[in-house]
C-alpha positions as a Markdown table, in Angstrom:
| # | Residue | x | y | z |
|---|---|---|---|---|
| 1 | Met | 73.1 | 173.7 | -4.2 |
| 2 | Met | 72.8 | 177.0 | -6.0 |
| 3 | Leu | 75.7 | 178.3 | -3.9 |
| 4 | Lys | 77.8 | 175.4 | -5.0 |
| 5 | Ile | 77.0 | 175.9 | -8.6 |
| 6 | Ser | 77.7 | 179.6 | -8.5 |
| 7 | Glu | 81.1 | 179.1 | -6.7 |
| 8 | Arg | 82.2 | 176.5 | -9.1 |
| 9 | Tyr | 81.1 | 178.6 | -12.1 |
| 10 | Ala | 83.1 | 181.5 | -10.7 |
| 11 | Glu | 86.1 | 179.3 | -10.4 |
| 12 | Gly | 85.7 | 178.3 | -14.0 |
| 13 | Lys | 84.7 | 174.8 | -13.4 |
| 14 | Gly | 82.0 | 174.8 | -16.1 |
| 15 | Gly | 82.1 | 171.0 | -16.6 |
| 16 | Ala | 81.8 | 170.1 | -12.9 |
| 17 | Leu | 79.2 | 172.5 | -11.5 |
| 18 | Leu | 77.7 | 169.6 | -9.4 |
| 19 | Asp | 79.0 | 166.4 | -8.0 |
| 20 | Pro | 77.7 | 163.2 | -9.6 |
| 21 | Gly | 75.5 | 162.3 | -6.7 |
| 22 | Asp | 73.9 | 165.8 | -6.2 |
| 23 | Leu | 71.1 | 165.2 | -8.7 |
| 24 | Gln | 69.4 | 162.0 | -8.1 |
| 25 | Asp | 66.2 | 161.1 | -10.0 |
| 26 | Thr | 63.9 | 159.8 | -7.3 |
| 27 | Gln | 61.3 | 158.6 | -9.8 |
| 28 | Pro | 62.0 | 156.4 | -12.7 |
| 29 | Arg | 61.1 | 157.9 | -16.0 |
| 30 | His | 59.3 | 155.9 | -18.7 |
| 31 | Glu | 59.5 | 158.5 | -21.4 |
| 32 | Ala | 60.0 | 155.9 | -24.2 |
| 33 | Leu | 56.9 | 154.0 | -23.1 |
| 34 | Arg | 54.8 | 157.1 | -22.8 |
| 35 | Leu | 55.9 | 158.3 | -26.3 |
| 36 | Ser | 55.2 | 154.9 | -27.8 |
| 37 | Val | 51.7 | 154.8 | -26.2 |
| 38 | Ala | 51.0 | 158.4 | -27.4 |
| 39 | Val | 52.1 | 157.7 | -30.9 |
| 40 | Gly | 50.0 | 154.5 | -31.0 |
| 41 | Leu | 46.9 | 156.3 | -29.7 |
| 42 | Val | 47.3 | 159.2 | -32.1 |
| 43 | Ala | 47.9 | 156.9 | -35.1 |
| 44 | Gly | 45.0 | 154.7 | -34.1 |
| 45 | Leu | 42.6 | 157.6 | -33.6 |
| 46 | Ala | 43.7 | 159.1 | -37.0 |
| 47 | Leu | 42.9 | 155.8 | -38.7 |
| 48 | Ile | 39.6 | 155.4 | -36.9 |
| 49 | Ala | 38.6 | 159.0 | -37.8 |
| 50 | Lys | 39.5 | 158.4 | -41.5 |
| 51 | Ala | 37.6 | 155.1 | -41.6 |
| 52 | Met | 34.5 | 156.7 | -40.0 |
| 53 | Asn | 34.7 | 159.8 | -42.2 |
| 54 | Leu | 34.7 | 162.1 | -39.1 |
| 55 | Pro | 35.5 | 165.8 | -39.5 |
| 56 | His | 39.0 | 166.9 | -38.9 |
| 57 | Gln | 38.0 | 168.9 | -35.8 |
| 58 | Ile | 36.9 | 165.8 | -34.1 |
| 59 | Ala | 40.0 | 163.9 | -35.1 |
| 60 | Val | 42.3 | 166.6 | -33.8 |
| 61 | Ala | 40.3 | 167.0 | -30.6 |
| 62 | Ser | 40.5 | 163.2 | -30.0 |
| 63 | Thr | 44.2 | 163.1 | -30.5 |
| 64 | Val | 44.8 | 166.0 | -28.2 |
| 65 | Ile | 42.7 | 164.3 | -25.5 |
| 66 | Ala | 44.6 | 161.1 | -26.0 |
| 67 | Ala | 48.0 | 162.9 | -25.7 |
| 68 | Thr | 46.7 | 164.7 | -22.6 |
| 69 | Leu | 45.8 | 161.4 | -21.0 |
| 70 | Val | 49.2 | 160.0 | -21.6 |
| 71 | Tyr | 51.1 | 163.2 | -20.5 |
| 72 | Arg | 48.9 | 164.4 | -17.6 |
| 73 | Arg | 51.4 | 166.6 | -15.9 |
| 74 | Ala | 52.6 | 168.5 | -18.9 |
| 75 | Ala | 49.2 | 168.7 | -20.6 |
| 76 | Met | 48.4 | 172.3 | -19.8 |
| 77 | Ala | 51.7 | 173.6 | -21.1 |
| 78 | Gly | 51.3 | 171.5 | -24.2 |
| 79 | Leu | 47.8 | 172.7 | -24.9 |
| 80 | Gly | 49.0 | 176.3 | -24.8 |
| 81 | Val | 51.4 | 175.5 | -27.6 |
| 82 | Leu | 48.5 | 174.1 | -29.7 |
| 83 | Ala | 46.6 | 177.5 | -29.6 |
| 84 | Phe | 48.0 | 178.2 | -33.1 |
| 85 | Leu | 45.8 | 175.5 | -34.5 |
| 86 | Tyr | 42.6 | 177.3 | -33.7 |
| 87 | Pro | 42.4 | 179.6 | -36.7 |
| 88 | Pro | 43.0 | 176.8 | -39.4 |
| 89 | Leu | 40.5 | 174.5 | -37.7 |
| 90 | Phe | 37.7 | 177.0 | -37.2 |
| 91 | Pro | 38.1 | 179.5 | -40.1 |
| 92 | Gly | 34.7 | 181.1 | -39.8 |
| 93 | Lys | 34.9 | 182.1 | -36.2 |
C-alpha cells in the first residue's frame, strides 16, 4: 500500500493516492454516541459535584475517570495532555 501511495504521489496524483476500496473500516465507529455519553457524564458529574459542594480536585478527577471509561483506547494519550492541569489544581505542591 505504501508503494502504491508513493508511486501515485510521484506521478502527481495527489487526489487519488489510493483506490476507494483500499481503506475499509472493519469496525463501525460510534463516535457521536461516545461523545454524547462523555458530555452527559461530565455535565452530570459537574452538577453533582456542585450540588454536594465537593472540592474542584474531586470534580476534575471524577470527570477524567468518566471520560477514560468512555474512551478506553485513547485514554492514556488523553491523560498525557491533561498534565498541564496539575499546577493549577495543586498549587502548594
